[in-house]
DOFI-87821 format. One record per residue (C-alpha): x, y, z; residue number from 1. Coordinates in Angstrom, 2 decimals. Last residue first. Layout:
REM DOFI-87821
<atom east="X" north="Y" up="Z" nr="NUM"/>
...
REM end
This chain:
REM DOFI-87821
<atom east="126.25" north="10.05" up="145.39" nr="402"/>
<atom east="124.01" north="12.94" up="146.42" nr="401"/>
<atom east="120.44" north="12.45" up="145.26" nr="400"/>
<atom east="119.23" north="14.61" up="142.33" nr="399"/>
<atom east="116.43" north="16.96" up="143.36" nr="398"/>
<atom east="118.75" north="19.97" up="143.54" nr="397"/>
<atom east="120.26" north="19.15" up="140.13" nr="396"/>
<atom east="116.88" north="18.95" up="138.40" nr="395"/>
<atom east="115.77" north="22.15" up="140.13" nr="394"/>
<atom east="118.99" north="23.89" up="139.05" nr="393"/>
<atom east="118.30" north="23.10" up="135.38" nr="392"/>
<atom east="114.70" north="24.35" up="135.56" nr="391"/>
<atom east="115.99" north="27.38" up="137.46" nr="390"/>
<atom east="118.45" north="28.26" up="134.69" nr="389"/>
<atom east="122.06" north="28.26" up="135.87" nr="388"/>
<atom east="123.57" north="25.56" up="133.65" nr="387"/>
<atom east="126.19" north="27.96" up="132.28" nr="386"/>
<atom east="124.83" north="27.76" up="128.72" nr="385"/>
<atom east="121.31" north="28.25" up="130.13" nr="384"/>
<atom east="122.42" north="31.61" up="131.54" nr="383"/>
<atom east="123.74" north="32.85" up="128.18" nr="382"/>
<atom east="120.67" north="31.45" up="126.42" nr="381"/>
<atom east="118.19" north="33.44" up="128.50" nr="380"/>
<atom east="116.41" north="31.41" up="131.21" nr="379"/>
<atom east="113.14" north="29.51" up="130.73" nr="378"/>
<atom east="110.44" north="30.52" up="133.21" nr="377"/>
<atom east="109.87" north="27.70" up="135.66" nr="376"/>
<atom east="108.35" north="24.22" up="135.54" nr="375"/>
<atom east="107.78" north="22.80" up="139.00" nr="374"/>
<atom east="104.02" north="23.07" up="138.61" nr="373"/>
<atom east="101.64" north="23.25" up="141.55" nr="372"/>
<atom east="98.39" north="21.52" up="140.64" nr="371"/>
<atom east="95.40" north="23.76" up="139.88" nr="370"/>
<atom east="92.38" north="22.49" up="141.85" nr="369"/>
<atom east="92.41" north="25.67" up="143.95" nr="368"/>
<atom east="92.06" north="27.96" up="140.92" nr="367"/>
<atom east="95.06" north="29.73" up="139.27" nr="366"/>
<atom east="96.36" north="33.08" up="140.56" nr="365"/>
<atom east="99.58" north="31.37" up="141.61" nr="364"/>
<atom east="100.73" north="31.06" up="137.99" nr="363"/>
<atom east="101.00" north="34.86" up="137.93" nr="362"/>
<atom east="103.08" north="34.70" up="141.09" nr="361"/>
<atom east="105.37" north="32.12" up="139.56" nr="360"/>
<atom east="105.87" north="34.32" up="136.48" nr="359"/>
<atom east="106.80" north="37.30" up="138.66" nr="358"/>
<atom east="109.33" north="35.16" up="140.53" nr="357"/>
<atom east="110.86" north="33.97" up="137.23" nr="356"/>
<atom east="111.07" north="37.50" up="135.83" nr="355"/>
<atom east="112.94" north="38.70" up="138.89" nr="354"/>
<atom east="115.21" north="35.66" up="138.76" nr="353"/>
<atom east="116.07" north="36.49" up="135.13" nr="352"/>
<atom east="116.98" north="40.05" up="136.08" nr="351"/>
<atom east="119.06" north="38.72" up="138.97" nr="350"/>
<atom east="120.75" north="36.25" up="136.60" nr="349"/>
<atom east="121.66" north="39.04" up="134.18" nr="348"/>
<atom east="123.33" north="40.99" up="136.98" nr="347"/>
<atom east="125.18" north="37.87" up="138.13" nr="346"/>
<atom east="126.38" north="37.06" up="134.60" nr="345"/>
<atom east="127.71" north="40.61" up="134.13" nr="344"/>
<atom east="129.42" north="40.62" up="137.55" nr="343"/>
<atom east="131.22" north="37.31" up="137.00" nr="342"/>
<atom east="134.72" north="38.35" up="138.15" nr="341"/>
<atom east="133.58" north="38.72" up="141.76" nr="340"/>
<atom east="132.62" north="35.02" up="141.78" nr="339"/>
<atom east="129.63" north="34.23" up="144.01" nr="338"/>
<atom east="127.14" north="33.37" up="141.27" nr="337"/>
<atom east="129.98" north="31.82" up="139.24" nr="336"/>
<atom east="130.35" north="29.06" up="141.90" nr="335"/>
<atom east="126.73" north="27.91" up="141.51" nr="334"/>
<atom east="127.43" north="24.70" up="139.58" nr="333"/>
<atom east="130.07" north="23.58" up="142.07" nr="332"/>
<atom east="127.83" north="24.23" up="145.08" nr="331"/>
<atom east="124.94" north="22.50" up="143.33" nr="330"/>
<atom east="127.00" north="19.33" up="142.80" nr="329"/>
<atom east="128.26" north="19.48" up="146.38" nr="328"/>
<atom east="124.83" north="19.79" up="148.00" nr="327"/>
<atom east="125.57" north="21.59" up="151.26" nr="326"/>
<atom east="125.71" north="25.13" up="149.93" nr="325"/>
<atom east="127.76" north="27.02" up="152.53" nr="324"/>
<atom east="127.47" north="30.79" up="152.49" nr="323"/>
<atom east="129.43" north="32.95" up="150.08" nr="322"/>
<atom east="126.59" north="35.52" up="149.93" nr="321"/>
<atom east="125.96" north="34.83" up="146.23" nr="320"/>
<atom east="126.18" north="31.08" up="146.80" nr="319"/>
<atom east="123.65" north="31.27" up="149.62" nr="318"/>
<atom east="121.25" north="33.34" up="147.50" nr="317"/>
<atom east="121.53" north="30.89" up="144.61" nr="316"/>
<atom east="120.72" north="28.02" up="146.99" nr="315"/>
<atom east="117.68" north="29.90" up="148.30" nr="314"/>
<atom east="116.56" north="30.33" up="144.66" nr="313"/>
<atom east="115.78" north="26.60" up="144.59" nr="312"/>
<atom east="113.29" north="26.47" up="147.50" nr="311"/>
<atom east="112.22" north="29.99" up="146.47" nr="310"/>
<atom east="110.90" north="28.65" up="143.16" nr="309"/>
<atom east="108.56" north="26.17" up="144.83" nr="308"/>
<atom east="107.58" north="28.81" up="147.40" nr="307"/>
<atom east="106.40" north="31.18" up="144.66" nr="306"/>
<atom east="103.96" north="28.55" up="143.41" nr="305"/>
<atom east="102.74" north="27.77" up="146.93" nr="304"/>
<atom east="102.06" north="31.42" up="147.80" nr="303"/>
<atom east="103.97" north="32.90" up="150.74" nr="302"/>
<atom east="103.36" north="34.15" up="154.28" nr="301"/>
<atom east="106.54" north="34.05" up="156.37" nr="300"/>
<atom east="106.50" north="34.15" up="160.17" nr="299"/>
<atom east="109.59" north="35.18" up="162.09" nr="298"/>
<atom east="110.14" north="34.45" up="165.75" nr="297"/>
<atom east="111.72" north="36.35" up="168.62" nr="296"/>
<atom east="111.89" north="35.11" up="172.20" nr="295"/>
<atom east="110.68" north="37.47" up="174.92" nr="294"/>
<atom east="108.99" north="34.76" up="177.02" nr="293"/>
<atom east="105.55" north="35.77" up="175.69" nr="292"/>
<atom east="106.65" north="35.54" up="172.02" nr="291"/>
<atom east="107.77" north="38.57" up="170.00" nr="290"/>
<atom east="106.89" north="38.24" up="166.32" nr="289"/>
<atom east="108.38" north="39.55" up="163.09" nr="288"/>
<atom east="105.94" north="39.19" up="160.17" nr="287"/>
<atom east="107.32" north="38.55" up="156.69" nr="286"/>
<atom east="105.11" north="38.77" up="153.59" nr="285"/>
<atom east="106.26" north="37.19" up="150.36" nr="284"/>
<atom east="107.47" north="37.97" up="146.84" nr="283"/>
<atom east="111.12" north="38.07" up="145.73" nr="282"/>
<atom east="111.51" north="40.10" up="142.52" nr="281"/>
<atom east="115.32" north="39.80" up="142.38" nr="280"/>
<atom east="115.94" north="43.53" up="142.74" nr="279"/>
<atom east="113.72" north="43.83" up="145.83" nr="278"/>
<atom east="110.55" north="45.95" up="145.83" nr="277"/>
<atom east="109.37" north="46.69" up="149.37" nr="276"/>
<atom east="105.83" north="48.01" up="149.62" nr="275"/>
<atom east="104.48" north="47.79" up="153.16" nr="274"/>
<atom east="107.51" north="48.17" up="155.37" nr="273"/>
<atom east="105.81" north="48.56" up="158.76" nr="272"/>
<atom east="107.82" north="48.95" up="161.98" nr="271"/>
<atom east="105.97" north="48.53" up="165.29" nr="270"/>
<atom east="107.29" north="50.73" up="168.10" nr="269"/>
<atom east="103.88" north="50.88" up="169.83" nr="268"/>
<atom east="103.83" north="47.11" up="170.53" nr="267"/>
<atom east="100.57" north="46.02" up="172.22" nr="266"/>
<atom east="98.13" north="48.49" up="170.63" nr="265"/>
<atom east="100.59" north="48.88" up="167.77" nr="264"/>
<atom east="99.80" north="45.33" up="166.57" nr="263"/>
<atom east="96.06" north="46.01" up="166.19" nr="262"/>
<atom east="96.72" north="49.13" up="164.13" nr="261"/>
<atom east="99.34" north="47.31" up="162.05" nr="260"/>
<atom east="96.90" north="44.49" up="161.26" nr="259"/>
<atom east="94.33" north="47.03" up="160.01" nr="258"/>
<atom east="96.96" north="48.95" up="158.06" nr="257"/>
<atom east="98.06" north="45.73" up="156.33" nr="256"/>
<atom east="94.43" north="45.03" up="155.42" nr="255"/>
<atom east="94.05" north="48.59" up="154.05" nr="254"/>
<atom east="97.12" north="48.11" up="151.86" nr="253"/>
<atom east="95.55" north="45.02" up="150.19" nr="252"/>
<atom east="97.85" north="42.12" up="150.84" nr="251"/>
<atom east="100.28" north="40.05" up="148.82" nr="250"/>
<atom east="101.23" north="43.04" up="146.69" nr="249"/>
<atom east="101.70" north="42.05" up="143.05" nr="248"/>
<atom east="99.13" north="44.53" up="141.71" nr="247"/>
<atom east="99.85" north="47.15" up="144.38" nr="246"/>
<atom east="101.74" north="49.71" up="142.27" nr="245"/>
<atom east="99.68" north="49.15" up="139.06" nr="244"/>
<atom east="101.95" north="48.01" up="136.21" nr="243"/>
<atom east="100.49" north="44.48" up="136.16" nr="242"/>
<atom east="97.03" north="46.00" up="135.58" nr="241"/>
<atom east="98.03" north="47.08" up="132.05" nr="240"/>
<atom east="99.16" north="43.57" up="131.14" nr="239"/>
<atom east="95.99" north="42.16" up="132.68" nr="238"/>
<atom east="93.79" north="44.53" up="130.67" nr="237"/>
<atom east="95.62" north="43.74" up="127.42" nr="236"/>
<atom east="95.17" north="39.99" up="127.81" nr="235"/>
<atom east="97.66" north="37.49" up="129.19" nr="234"/>
<atom east="97.15" north="33.74" up="129.47" nr="233"/>
<atom east="100.07" north="31.99" up="131.10" nr="232"/>
<atom east="101.11" north="28.95" up="129.06" nr="231"/>
<atom east="104.35" north="28.57" up="130.99" nr="230"/>
<atom east="107.20" north="28.84" up="128.49" nr="229"/>
<atom east="105.35" north="30.26" up="125.47" nr="228"/>
<atom east="102.85" north="32.60" up="127.14" nr="227"/>
<atom east="105.17" north="33.90" up="129.84" nr="226"/>
<atom east="108.03" north="34.15" up="127.31" nr="225"/>
<atom east="105.90" north="36.20" up="124.92" nr="224"/>
<atom east="104.97" north="38.65" up="127.67" nr="223"/>
<atom east="108.65" north="38.91" up="128.61" nr="222"/>
<atom east="109.63" north="39.64" up="124.99" nr="221"/>
<atom east="106.85" north="42.32" up="124.88" nr="220"/>
<atom east="108.24" north="44.19" up="127.88" nr="219"/>
<atom east="105.90" north="44.68" up="130.87" nr="218"/>
<atom east="106.39" north="48.26" up="132.05" nr="217"/>
<atom east="106.73" north="50.38" up="135.21" nr="216"/>
<atom east="106.62" north="47.29" up="137.39" nr="215"/>
<atom east="106.48" north="47.15" up="141.19" nr="214"/>
<atom east="107.77" north="43.89" up="142.62" nr="213"/>
<atom east="106.58" north="42.49" up="145.96" nr="212"/>
<atom east="107.88" north="42.18" up="149.50" nr="211"/>
<atom east="105.51" north="43.06" up="152.34" nr="210"/>
<atom east="107.28" north="43.46" up="155.66" nr="209"/>
<atom east="105.54" north="43.74" up="159.04" nr="208"/>
<atom east="107.56" north="44.34" up="162.21" nr="207"/>
<atom east="107.18" north="44.09" up="165.99" nr="206"/>
<atom east="104.12" north="41.84" up="166.31" nr="205"/>
<atom east="103.20" north="40.75" up="169.82" nr="204"/>
<atom east="102.14" north="37.29" up="171.03" nr="203"/>
<atom east="99.23" north="35.40" up="172.59" nr="202"/>
<atom east="97.59" north="38.58" up="173.88" nr="201"/>
<atom east="94.08" north="37.83" up="172.64" nr="200"/>
<atom east="94.24" north="40.95" up="170.47" nr="199"/>
<atom east="97.48" north="39.71" up="168.92" nr="198"/>
<atom east="96.02" north="36.31" up="168.02" nr="197"/>
<atom east="92.89" north="37.98" up="166.59" nr="196"/>
<atom east="94.99" north="40.28" up="164.43" nr="195"/>
<atom east="96.95" north="37.25" up="163.18" nr="194"/>
<atom east="93.59" north="35.71" up="162.22" nr="193"/>
<atom east="92.63" north="38.83" up="160.28" nr="192"/>
<atom east="96.01" north="38.72" up="158.53" nr="191"/>
<atom east="95.35" north="35.13" up="157.42" nr="190"/>
<atom east="91.88" north="36.02" up="156.09" nr="189"/>
<atom east="93.26" north="39.03" up="154.20" nr="188"/>
<atom east="95.97" north="36.83" up="152.65" nr="187"/>
<atom east="93.32" north="34.59" up="151.09" nr="186"/>
<atom east="91.37" north="37.55" up="149.67" nr="185"/>
<atom east="94.56" north="39.19" up="148.42" nr="184"/>
<atom east="95.09" north="36.15" up="146.21" nr="183"/>
<atom east="98.20" north="34.02" up="146.54" nr="182"/>
<atom east="96.59" north="30.63" up="146.09" nr="181"/>
<atom east="96.90" north="27.49" up="148.21" nr="180"/>
<atom east="98.88" north="29.58" up="150.68" nr="179"/>
<atom east="102.04" north="28.31" up="152.39" nr="178"/>
<atom east="102.22" north="29.71" up="155.92" nr="177"/>
<atom east="105.83" north="29.54" up="157.09" nr="176"/>
<atom east="107.21" north="29.50" up="160.60" nr="175"/>
<atom east="110.52" north="30.52" up="162.08" nr="174"/>
<atom east="112.45" north="30.35" up="165.35" nr="173"/>
<atom east="116.10" north="31.38" up="165.03" nr="172"/>
<atom east="114.81" north="34.33" up="162.97" nr="171"/>
<atom east="115.77" north="37.40" up="165.03" nr="170"/>
<atom east="119.51" north="36.96" up="164.56" nr="169"/>
<atom east="120.92" north="40.17" up="166.03" nr="168"/>
<atom east="118.68" north="40.20" up="169.10" nr="167"/>
<atom east="119.36" north="36.50" up="169.70" nr="166"/>
<atom east="123.11" north="37.09" up="169.57" nr="165"/>
<atom east="122.93" north="40.01" up="171.99" nr="164"/>
<atom east="120.91" north="37.83" up="174.39" nr="163"/>
<atom east="123.60" north="35.14" up="174.09" nr="162"/>
<atom east="126.20" north="37.68" up="175.19" nr="161"/>
<atom east="128.73" north="39.80" up="173.30" nr="160"/>
<atom east="132.41" north="40.65" up="173.08" nr="159"/>
<atom east="134.26" north="43.94" up="172.92" nr="158"/>
<atom east="133.53" north="44.90" up="176.57" nr="157"/>
<atom east="135.00" north="41.65" up="177.90" nr="156"/>
<atom east="138.56" north="42.33" up="176.83" nr="155"/>
<atom east="140.80" north="39.94" up="178.75" nr="154"/>
<atom east="141.28" north="37.58" up="175.82" nr="153"/>
<atom east="140.10" north="34.41" up="177.52" nr="152"/>
<atom east="137.32" north="36.23" up="179.32" nr="151"/>
<atom east="136.24" north="37.83" up="176.08" nr="150"/>
<atom east="136.06" north="34.45" up="174.38" nr="149"/>
<atom east="133.42" north="33.47" up="176.94" nr="148"/>
<atom east="131.39" north="36.50" up="175.85" nr="147"/>
<atom east="130.89" north="35.11" up="172.36" nr="146"/>
<atom east="132.38" north="37.05" up="169.46" nr="145"/>
<atom east="130.12" north="38.25" up="166.63" nr="144"/>
<atom east="131.78" north="39.55" up="163.47" nr="143"/>
<atom east="128.60" north="39.55" up="161.36" nr="142"/>
<atom east="129.77" north="36.55" up="159.30" nr="141"/>
<atom east="130.89" north="34.65" up="162.42" nr="140"/>
<atom east="127.45" north="34.89" up="163.99" nr="139"/>
<atom east="125.88" north="33.91" up="160.64" nr="138"/>
<atom east="127.90" north="30.74" up="160.23" nr="137"/>
<atom east="127.36" north="29.71" up="163.85" nr="136"/>
<atom east="123.61" north="30.20" up="163.52" nr="135"/>
<atom east="123.56" north="28.12" up="160.32" nr="134"/>
<atom east="125.71" north="25.38" up="161.89" nr="133"/>
<atom east="123.58" north="25.34" up="165.05" nr="132"/>
<atom east="120.45" north="24.79" up="162.89" nr="131"/>
<atom east="117.69" north="27.41" up="162.73" nr="130"/>
<atom east="114.54" north="26.09" up="164.38" nr="129"/>
<atom east="111.88" north="25.15" up="161.86" nr="128"/>
<atom east="108.16" north="25.31" up="161.21" nr="127"/>
<atom east="106.00" north="24.66" up="158.17" nr="126"/>
<atom east="102.22" north="25.15" up="157.82" nr="125"/>
<atom east="100.35" north="23.68" up="154.86" nr="124"/>
<atom east="98.19" north="24.32" up="151.78" nr="123"/>
<atom east="96.30" north="27.17" up="153.40" nr="122"/>
<atom east="93.17" north="28.71" up="151.81" nr="121"/>
<atom east="90.67" north="25.88" up="152.19" nr="120"/>
<atom east="88.99" north="24.96" up="148.89" nr="119"/>
<atom east="89.14" north="21.18" up="148.95" nr="118"/>
<atom east="90.46" north="18.85" up="146.24" nr="117"/>
<atom east="94.21" north="19.11" up="146.68" nr="116"/>
<atom east="94.04" north="17.47" up="150.11" nr="115"/>
<atom east="93.42" north="18.28" up="153.78" nr="114"/>
<atom east="93.76" north="22.03" up="153.31" nr="113"/>
<atom east="94.47" north="24.16" up="156.36" nr="112"/>
<atom east="91.81" north="26.80" up="157.14" nr="111"/>
<atom east="90.32" north="24.98" up="160.16" nr="110"/>
<atom east="93.84" north="24.68" up="161.58" nr="109"/>
<atom east="94.66" north="28.40" up="161.65" nr="108"/>
<atom east="94.05" north="29.49" up="165.24" nr="107"/>
<atom east="95.15" north="26.27" up="166.96" nr="106"/>
<atom east="97.99" north="25.69" up="164.50" nr="105"/>
<atom east="99.38" north="29.15" up="165.03" nr="104"/>
<atom east="99.32" north="28.82" up="168.81" nr="103"/>
<atom east="100.74" north="25.30" up="168.84" nr="102"/>
<atom east="103.73" north="26.20" up="166.65" nr="101"/>
<atom east="104.60" north="29.38" up="168.55" nr="100"/>
<atom east="104.24" north="27.64" up="171.94" nr="99"/>
<atom east="106.39" north="24.70" up="170.83" nr="98"/>
<atom east="108.96" north="27.08" up="169.35" nr="97"/>
<atom east="109.05" north="28.94" up="172.68" nr="96"/>
<atom east="109.99" north="25.65" up="174.38" nr="95"/>
<atom east="112.57" north="24.52" up="171.83" nr="94"/>
<atom east="114.40" north="27.82" up="171.35" nr="93"/>
<atom east="116.64" north="27.54" up="174.44" nr="92"/>
<atom east="118.31" north="24.42" up="173.02" nr="91"/>
<atom east="118.94" north="26.10" up="169.67" nr="90"/>
<atom east="120.42" north="29.18" up="171.38" nr="89"/>
<atom east="122.63" north="26.98" up="173.57" nr="88"/>
<atom east="123.91" north="25.16" up="170.46" nr="87"/>
<atom east="124.76" north="28.48" up="168.79" nr="86"/>
<atom east="126.48" north="29.64" up="172.00" nr="85"/>
<atom east="128.67" north="26.55" up="172.00" nr="84"/>
<atom east="129.44" north="27.26" up="168.34" nr="83"/>
<atom east="130.53" north="30.81" up="169.15" nr="82"/>
<atom east="132.64" north="29.39" up="171.99" nr="81"/>
<atom east="134.85" north="27.35" up="169.68" nr="80"/>
<atom east="137.19" north="25.12" up="171.67" nr="79"/>
<atom east="140.50" north="24.38" up="169.99" nr="78"/>
<atom east="141.93" north="21.06" up="168.87" nr="77"/>
<atom east="145.60" north="20.74" up="167.93" nr="76"/>
<atom east="147.37" north="19.59" up="164.75" nr="75"/>
<atom east="147.81" north="23.09" up="163.42" nr="74"/>
<atom east="144.13" north="23.83" up="163.94" nr="73"/>
<atom east="141.65" north="21.00" up="164.42" nr="72"/>
<atom east="138.16" north="22.18" up="165.33" nr="71"/>
<atom east="136.09" north="20.82" up="168.18" nr="70"/>
<atom east="132.64" north="22.34" up="168.69" nr="69"/>
<atom east="131.94" north="22.80" up="172.36" nr="68"/>
<atom east="129.47" north="21.11" up="174.73" nr="67"/>
<atom east="132.01" north="18.53" up="175.84" nr="66"/>
<atom east="132.61" north="17.66" up="172.19" nr="65"/>
<atom east="129.87" north="18.96" up="169.91" nr="64"/>
<atom east="127.56" north="17.41" up="167.32" nr="63"/>
<atom east="125.65" north="15.67" up="170.09" nr="62"/>
<atom east="124.50" north="19.13" up="171.17" nr="61"/>
<atom east="122.52" north="19.46" up="167.95" nr="60"/>
<atom east="120.78" north="16.14" up="168.33" nr="59"/>
<atom east="119.90" north="16.97" up="171.91" nr="58"/>
<atom east="118.43" north="20.26" up="170.72" nr="57"/>
<atom east="115.58" north="18.31" up="169.18" nr="56"/>
<atom east="114.67" north="18.86" up="165.55" nr="55"/>
<atom east="112.62" north="21.45" up="163.70" nr="54"/>
<atom east="113.50" north="21.46" up="160.00" nr="53"/>
<atom east="116.88" north="23.00" up="159.38" nr="52"/>
<atom east="118.65" north="19.73" up="158.66" nr="51"/>
<atom east="116.44" north="19.22" up="155.62" nr="50"/>
<atom east="117.81" north="22.35" up="154.02" nr="49"/>
<atom east="115.33" north="24.35" up="151.95" nr="48"/>
<atom east="113.30" north="25.83" up="154.80" nr="47"/>
<atom east="114.74" north="29.31" up="154.57" nr="46"/>
<atom east="113.18" north="32.41" up="156.09" nr="45"/>
<atom east="114.80" north="35.34" up="154.33" nr="44"/>
<atom east="118.05" north="36.40" up="155.86" nr="43"/>
<atom east="118.93" north="39.71" up="157.47" nr="42"/>
<atom east="122.32" north="41.40" up="157.49" nr="41"/>
<atom east="123.92" north="38.32" up="155.93" nr="40"/>
<atom east="123.28" north="39.67" up="152.44" nr="39"/>
<atom east="120.62" north="42.41" up="152.47" nr="38"/>
<atom east="117.97" north="40.63" up="150.44" nr="37"/>
<atom east="118.83" north="39.52" up="146.95" nr="36"/>
<atom east="121.61" north="42.08" up="146.59" nr="35"/>
<atom east="122.22" north="43.85" up="143.30" nr="34"/>
<atom east="122.75" north="47.25" up="144.93" nr="33"/>
<atom east="125.32" north="45.80" up="147.31" nr="32"/>
<atom east="124.79" north="46.96" up="150.89" nr="31"/>
<atom east="125.46" north="50.38" up="152.39" nr="30"/>
<atom east="122.13" north="50.21" up="154.27" nr="29"/>
<atom east="120.58" north="52.85" up="151.99" nr="28"/>
<atom east="121.74" north="50.68" up="149.12" nr="27"/>
<atom east="119.45" north="47.87" up="150.23" nr="26"/>
<atom east="116.46" north="50.15" up="149.56" nr="25"/>
<atom east="116.99" north="49.77" up="145.80" nr="24"/>
<atom east="118.77" north="51.87" up="143.19" nr="23"/>
<atom east="118.89" north="50.06" up="139.87" nr="22"/>
<atom east="122.23" north="50.03" up="138.10" nr="21"/>
<atom east="124.08" north="52.17" up="135.56" nr="20"/>
<atom east="127.64" north="50.92" up="135.34" nr="19"/>
<atom east="130.79" north="52.51" up="136.75" nr="18"/>
<atom east="131.94" north="49.15" up="138.14" nr="17"/>
<atom east="132.71" north="50.23" up="141.68" nr="16"/>
<atom east="130.93" north="53.58" up="141.84" nr="15"/>
<atom east="127.59" north="52.14" up="140.79" nr="14"/>
<atom east="125.73" north="55.11" up="139.44" nr="13"/>
<atom east="122.05" north="55.78" up="140.15" nr="12"/>
<atom east="118.64" north="54.79" up="138.81" nr="11"/>
<atom east="115.16" north="55.58" up="140.09" nr="10"/>
<atom east="112.64" north="52.87" up="140.83" nr="9"/>
<atom east="109.47" north="51.52" up="139.16" nr="8"/>
<atom east="111.10" north="48.22" up="138.35" nr="7"/>
<atom east="111.88" north="47.34" up="134.73" nr="6"/>
<atom east="111.63" north="43.65" up="133.93" nr="5"/>
<atom east="114.52" north="42.62" up="131.66" nr="4"/>
<atom east="113.17" north="40.28" up="129.00" nr="3"/>
<atom east="116.26" north="39.59" up="126.93" nr="2"/>
<atom east="116.20" north="36.42" up="124.83" nr="1"/>
REM end
């Protein structure tokens, strides 16, 4: 089954494999054209690992020896100053995280659902501080060297400080608003509340990103798959509407403009990316926030059906970027996703992921009493044969480690 979803983008030539590929914004950053988001340049907000959920810095520091991570090299232990810095960053994040968490809860609490029966727009709020291991991994991936290493090597100008690290990372502190539905009406209410928070001077907004696919067509095989696999009801009007530029946008453009106007009053250099179409079809809003003490936080606004898929797709993203996947069985299964010799499979999997995200968003238009389903779009046979369909990966992700 081939149901490639055609984005409304121009095409260009991939110099490396001489194949016709889709040209996306990532290419303007000299990043792979088939990237999920810019790999390791900026992550999406991930809550998939249990160790990432907000925990005390004391627990993180306990993972070190004398404040430093100990690594055995050639029979001897060395001190890793990047890991020390990662632990310091986690420790410093606890107070601003408390402010961030309390502020959002205070303004949003009356809109948070108490159970599946009410009609409040928010299913739940999640918060996390990035783990020392995740920070350490990313610092190393971007070639960061802690300033203490500079003193040892006598070249202080080449190395960086903790402030430099925080500026590069940007998402050490993160929150997620999971919407009961993903309608523009629900998102409008959330954006209005963020406006109120900004106007009251609780925090500043430095960037607004709105990720959503833009379709030029809805292939018949894809329509059939939506109906057969997930029971999604499609009529001719809906199929036609799906090709409108803002159909899958989380927010109405005028609501984004309204938030941007309020944000610029306190942060004139605000960056707005209002219609970003990523190759894999990822759908969410990201808001970059500056807290009163100067700390940065990232807030993700996402529908509950999309979030269920993202919890699994995060593992695919990690494998593609050669990041650590902690579940061993998943890590083994996902090896082809990061294998340079599997370009055809990876391209097909991105197309499949795009269709799966679109399907989840269509499911998200259901009424409040609709229960979130963990059944995803069925993958093409070639992907199923490798065990890389999202239904297969969900089963593996939920299986306890032996």
